[in-house]
C-alpha positions as CSV (number, residue, x, y, z in Angstrom):
1,L,-127.4,-95.7,-44.0
2,G,-128.4,-94.5,-40.5
3,I,-130.1,-92.0,-38.3
4,L,-129.0,-90.1,-35.1
5,D,-131.4,-88.5,-32.7
6,G,-129.8,-85.9,-30.5
7,H,-131.0,-84.9,-27.0
8,G,-129.8,-82.1,-24.8
9,G,-128.7,-80.2,-27.9
10,A,-127.5,-81.0,-31.4
11,S,-123.7,-80.8,-31.0
12,C,-123.1,-84.4,-30.2
13,S,-125.2,-85.8,-33.0
14,L,-123.6,-83.4,-35.5
15,F,-120.1,-84.5,-34.4
16,A,-121.0,-88.2,-34.4
17,S,-122.6,-88.1,-37.8
18,Q,-119.4,-86.8,-39.4
19,R,-116.9,-88.8,-37.4
20,L,-118.7,-92.1,-37.7
21,K,-118.4,-91.9,-41.5
22,E,-114.6,-91.2,-41.2
23,V,-114.0,-93.9,-38.6
24,L,-116.0,-96.6,-40.4
25,N,-114.2,-95.8,-43.7
26,T,-110.9,-96.3,-42.0
27,K,-112.0,-99.5,-40.3
28,L,-113.5,-101.1,-43.4
29,N,-111.3,-99.9,-46.2
30,I,-107.9,-99.4,-44.5
31,E,-107.8,-101.8,-41.6
32,N,-110.1,-104.2,-43.5
33,I,-111.8,-105.6,-40.5
34,H,-115.1,-107.4,-40.3
35,P,-118.2,-105.2,-40.6
36,R,-119.6,-106.3,-37.1
37,R,-116.3,-105.3,-35.4
38,A,-116.0,-102.1,-37.5
39,L,-119.5,-101.0,-36.4
40,F,-118.8,-101.9,-32.7
41,E,-115.5,-100.2,-32.5
42,A,-116.5,-97.1,-34.5
43,S,-119.3,-96.3,-32.0
44,L,-116.9,-96.7,-29.0
45,I,-114.2,-94.6,-30.6
46,V,-116.6,-91.7,-31.5
47,D,-118.1,-91.8,-28.0
48,E,-114.6,-91.7,-26.4
49,E,-113.5,-88.8,-28.6
50,W,-116.6,-86.8,-27.8
51,L,-116.3,-87.4,-24.0
52,A,-112.5,-86.5,-24.1
53,M,-113.4,-83.2,-25.9
54,Q,-115.8,-82.3,-23.2
55,Q,-113.5,-83.1,-20.3
56,G,-111.1,-80.5,-21.6
57,A,-113.6,-77.9,-22.5
58,E,-114.3,-74.7,-20.6
59,A,-118.0,-75.1,-21.1
60,P,-118.6,-78.9,-21.5
61,D,-121.5,-80.0,-23.7
62,E,-123.7,-82.5,-22.0
63,S,-125.7,-83.5,-25.1
64,G,-125.9,-87.0,-26.4
65,T,-127.3,-88.9,-29.4
66,T,-128.9,-92.2,-30.3
67,C,-127.1,-93.9,-33.2
68,C,-128.7,-96.5,-35.6
69,L,-126.4,-97.5,-38.5
70,V,-126.9,-100.1,-41.3
71,L,-124.1,-101.5,-43.5
72,V,-125.0,-103.3,-46.6
73,D,-122.6,-106.0,-47.8
74,I,-123.6,-106.5,-51.4
75,V,-120.9,-109.1,-52.1
76,N,-122.0,-111.4,-49.3
77,C,-125.7,-110.4,-49.3
78,K,-125.8,-109.4,-45.7
79,L,-127.0,-106.5,-43.6
80,Y,-125.2,-105.4,-40.4
81,C,-126.9,-103.1,-38.0
82,S,-125.5,-101.2,-35.0
83,N,-127.8,-99.6,-32.5
84,L,-127.5,-97.3,-29.5
85,G,-130.7,-96.0,-28.0
86,D,-134.3,-96.0,-29.3
87,S,-134.1,-95.1,-33.0
88,R,-135.1,-98.1,-35.0
89,A,-134.2,-99.8,-38.3
90,L,-136.7,-102.0,-40.2
91,L,-136.2,-104.2,-43.3
92,C,-139.2,-104.6,-45.6
93,R,-139.3,-108.3,-46.6
94,G,-142.1,-108.9,-49.0
95,N,-144.9,-107.0,-47.3
96,S,-143.7,-107.4,-43.7
97,P,-141.3,-105.6,-41.4
98,V,-138.2,-107.3,-40.0
99,E,-136.7,-105.6,-37.0
100,L,-133.0,-104.9,-37.3
101,T,-132.8,-103.2,-33.9
102,F,-134.2,-103.5,-30.4
103,D,-135.1,-100.4,-28.5
104,Q,-132.7,-99.8,-25.6
105,K,-135.0,-98.2,-23.0
106,P,-134.0,-97.7,-19.3
107,G,-136.9,-99.9,-18.1
108,D,-135.6,-103.0,-20.1
109,P,-134.4,-105.6,-17.6
110,R,-130.9,-105.8,-19.2
111,E,-130.5,-102.1,-19.3
112,M,-131.9,-101.5,-15.8
113,A,-129.4,-104.1,-14.4
114,F,-126.5,-102.2,-15.9
115,T,-127.7,-98.9,-14.4
116,V,-128.5,-100.2,-11.0
117,E,-125.3,-102.2,-10.7
118,N,-123.4,-99.0,-11.4
119,G,-125.1,-97.0,-8.7
120,G,-128.0,-95.4,-10.6
121,F,-131.7,-95.9,-10.5
122,I,-134.7,-96.0,-12.9
123,T,-137.9,-94.1,-12.4
124,G,-140.5,-93.2,-15.0
125,D,-138.5,-95.3,-17.5
126,R,-135.6,-92.8,-17.2
127,I,-132.1,-93.1,-15.8
128,N,-132.0,-91.2,-12.5
129,G,-135.4,-89.8,-13.5
130,S,-133.8,-87.8,-16.3
131,L,-132.5,-89.6,-19.4
132,G,-135.0,-91.6,-21.6
133,V,-132.5,-93.8,-23.4
134,A,-130.3,-96.6,-21.9
135,R,-127.4,-96.3,-24.4
136,A,-126.1,-93.4,-26.4
137,I,-123.0,-91.6,-27.7
138,G,-122.2,-88.6,-25.4
139,D,-124.2,-87.8,-22.2
140,M,-121.0,-87.1,-20.3
141,Y,-122.7,-86.7,-16.9
142,F,-124.0,-90.3,-17.0
143,K,-120.6,-91.7,-17.8
144,E,-118.3,-90.2,-15.2
145,D,-115.6,-92.4,-13.6
146,G,-117.2,-94.5,-10.9
147,Y,-120.7,-93.4,-11.9
148,R,-121.2,-94.9,-15.4
149,Y,-125.0,-95.3,-15.4
150,M,-125.3,-96.1,-19.2
151,S,-123.4,-98.1,-21.7
152,S,-121.8,-97.0,-25.0
153,E,-121.6,-100.5,-26.5
154,P,-124.0,-100.9,-29.4
155,D,-126.0,-104.0,-30.1
156,I,-125.0,-105.5,-33.5
157,T,-127.3,-107.6,-35.6
158,E,-126.6,-109.5,-38.8
159,V,-129.3,-110.5,-41.3
160,A,-128.9,-112.5,-44.6
161,M,-130.6,-110.7,-47.4
162,T,-133.2,-112.5,-49.6
163,P,-134.7,-111.8,-53.0
164,S,-137.9,-110.6,-51.3
165,D,-136.2,-107.7,-49.5
166,R,-137.4,-104.4,-50.8
167,F,-136.0,-101.5,-48.7
168,I,-134.5,-100.5,-45.4
169,F,-136.2,-97.9,-43.2
170,C,-134.8,-96.0,-40.3
171,A,-136.6,-93.5,-38.1
172,C,-136.4,-91.7,-34.7
173,D,-138.6,-92.8,-31.8
174,G,-141.1,-90.0,-32.3
175,L,-142.5,-91.9,-35.3
176,Y,-142.7,-95.2,-33.4
177,D,-144.4,-93.5,-30.5
178,V,-147.5,-93.1,-32.7
179,M,-147.2,-95.9,-35.3
180,N,-146.1,-99.5,-35.0
181,N,-143.9,-101.3,-37.5
182,D,-146.8,-102.9,-39.4
183,E,-148.6,-99.6,-39.7
184,I,-145.5,-97.9,-41.1
185,M,-145.0,-100.7,-43.7
186,V,-148.7,-100.5,-44.8
187,F,-148.4,-96.7,-45.1
188,I,-145.3,-96.9,-47.3
189,L,-146.4,-99.9,-49.4
190,E,-149.8,-98.5,-50.2
191,R,-148.2,-95.5,-51.7
192,M,-145.5,-97.5,-53.5
193,R,-148.3,-99.4,-55.3
194,K,-149.5,-96.0,-56.5
195,K,-146.0,-95.4,-58.0
196,K,-145.2,-92.5,-55.7
197,E,-141.6,-91.6,-55.2
198,M,-140.1,-92.7,-51.9
199,S,-139.0,-89.2,-51.0
200,L,-142.6,-88.0,-51.3
201,I,-143.9,-91.0,-49.4
202,L,-141.5,-90.2,-46.5
203,K,-142.7,-86.6,-46.4
204,E,-146.3,-87.8,-46.2
205,L,-145.4,-90.2,-43.4
206,V,-143.8,-87.5,-41.3
207,T,-146.7,-85.1,-41.9
208,H,-149.2,-87.9,-41.0
209,A,-147.3,-88.6,-37.7
210,I,-147.2,-85.0,-36.7
211,E,-150.4,-83.5,-38.0
212,V,-152.8,-86.5,-37.8
213,L,-151.4,-88.6,-35.0
214,G,-150.0,-85.8,-32.9
215,S,-146.4,-86.9,-32.4
216,S,-144.5,-84.2,-30.5
217,D,-141.0,-85.8,-30.7
218,N,-138.4,-86.1,-33.4
219,V,-139.9,-88.0,-36.4
220,S,-136.9,-87.8,-38.7
221,V,-136.8,-90.7,-41.3
């Protein structure tokens, strides 16, 4: 389960969405390594592959993508979540949201320290006044040798599942710009109580975010 939100074009997000599945399958089923390590290494491998492709291209693609992934370990009743950027994953526990990710914005003290220590600057909550996420796959011009202004290392969280867990929800930042976690849960749960299908609920949520609340960014869920 996961969501990727491309910026500067769709090429990087399309590449990453395919390769992440392949790399994770190899890590988990062939190399048989721990899910936390598999998620961490998969993100780095896909980022390195993409950057290597652009370095040898006649017309390099400078696009990038956020990457929020959730692995469900049914045997051990655990969730593992990997996050790069500001897409977000929530777990509905009972009637309340549990954050599985933390937004990686350039203005966050930890992220700002990385950028500044590597010669960049933050203005308007953007790296060098341009990029609005602090970590991502791709973004080749922010990761050049000697000028690596952003990290490709994902944050990994681990959560033990409980009998009260109901569903996992992932969405791009355009939704969270206009609704907070609690509002999203209320919106979904109210419609679940009316026996609506989840696919219809999500369509209504996206429409509400765009047409009622005026989100102008990606609201994919």
